[in-house]
ROFI-254255 format. One record per residue (C-alpha): x, y, z; residue in one letter. Coordinates in steps of 0.05 Angstrom, whole numbers, padded with zeros to 5 digits, always signed. Layout:
REM ROFI-254255
XYZA...
***
This chain:
REM ROFI-254255
-00225+00872+00017M-00232+00814-00009L-00163+00767-00034A-00150+00733-00100F-00157+00671-00062R-00222+00691-00026E-00248+00700-00102L-00220+00647-00137Q-00255+00610-00079S-00320+00648-00098L-00316+00627-00171V-00311+00561-00165Y-00363+00556-00106Q-00407+00589-00161M-00394+00543-00212Q-00409+00488-00174R-00476+00517-00152S-00493+00531-00223G-00507+00613-00205L-00486+00648-00265T-00490+00715-00234S-00457+00740-00161L-00459+00816-00136H-00423+00834-00078I-00432+00906-00050N-00395+00935+00009S-00387+01014+00041A-00311+01006+00003E-00330+00960-00054Y-00369+00928-00104A-00357+00866-00144I-00395+00838-00200R-00380+00761-00223M-00417+00730-00286T-00406+00669-00313C-00444+00645-00388P-00494+00585-00371P-00474+00527-00377G-00401+00549-00364Y-00348+00488-00351Q-00288+00512-00317P-00222+00482-00343P-00205+00412-00318V-00142+00420-00272T-00097+00365-00274E-00077+00347-00208T-00009+00304-00189L-00038+00234-00165A+00008+00196-00099A+00054+00145-00130P+00025+00084-00137E+00051+00031-00092P+00095-00023-00138E+00074-00093-00116V+00141-00142-00111H+00136-00216-00094R+00192-00245-00046V+00200-00322-00044A+00217-00342+00033V+00266-00395+00027T+00301-00450+00052A+00372-00425+00081A+00397-00502+00085M+00366-00573+00070P+00325-00594+00111G+00257-00614+00141R+00203-00556+00145I+00154-00551+00199W+00094-00506+00200L+00063-00532+00257Q+00090-00553+00331D+00102-00631+00316P+00079-00638+00389L+00020-00593+00397S-00003-00584+00330G-00011-00509+00336K+00016-00468+00272N+00079-00435+00284I+00076-00383+00232G+00012-00344+00216P-00031-00368+00162D-00032-00332+00096P-00044-00260+00112G+00006-00202+00134P+00067-00208+00170V+00119-00154+00202E+00190-00163+00176E+00223-00218+00228G+00155-00257+00244A+00169-00326+00249L+00139-00368+00197L+00171-00444+00198A+00218-00482+00235L+00270-00508+00189L+00295-00581+00225Q+00377-00590+00203V+00390-00656+00246G+00371-00640+00310Q+00374-00569+00304I+00302-00523+00292C+00325-00456+00252L+00271-00402+00252P+00246-00383+00186V+00235-00307+00187R+00197-00254+00136A+00248-00221+00107P+00200-00161+00108Q+00126-00136+00117A+00084-00155+00070G+00026-00207+00061I+00042-00286+00055I+00004-00310-00017T+00018-00378-00013A+00055-00435+00031I+00091-00483-00028D+00109-00544+00029V+00072-00580+00071Q+00086-00594+00141Q+00146-00641+00153G+00170-00645+00080Q+00245-00650+00068S+00270-00581+00029V+00329-00568-00006E+00374-00507-00009Y+00341-00444-00037D+00275-00479-00047Q+00216-00436-00045P+00180-00444+00032L+00132-00381+00012M+00112-00329-00024Q+00113-00258+00007L+00077-00189-00025Q+00110-00126-00003T+00092-00054-00032E+00139-00010-00045E+00142+00060-00072Q+00177+00073-00148S+00239+00102-00139H+00242+00125-00198A+00172+00179-00188Q+00204+00201-00108H+00265+00219-00153R+00228+00269-00189S
***
């Protein structure tokens, strides 16, 4: 015997293919399904996955100093160019006196802008780079 879900699947396939009539015969049962020509099944609303929220985070200087985006001796980039980075990735060096402190990505995301130049003096909490992150909406998870 056909289960209800199998019948629903047959109806759906019948509607998609444009058939208006279907007969199934067996020694145990006979089924006849018909749809009027041009019949459009009711549209059922499906729930879409929650859209990620885009957040912008400024990577800032922890204290006044000089920012190094490239190694001053070799000229090689210290951090990545604008693009994806992992949490904790080294982005630049902040020279404070004789000490160089690492500037790291606070979370995973995409560097969308670099707001400073190589060797530029920076102040406390001055934005150095812009990081775009994606997070699921907490309100949608609670429902």
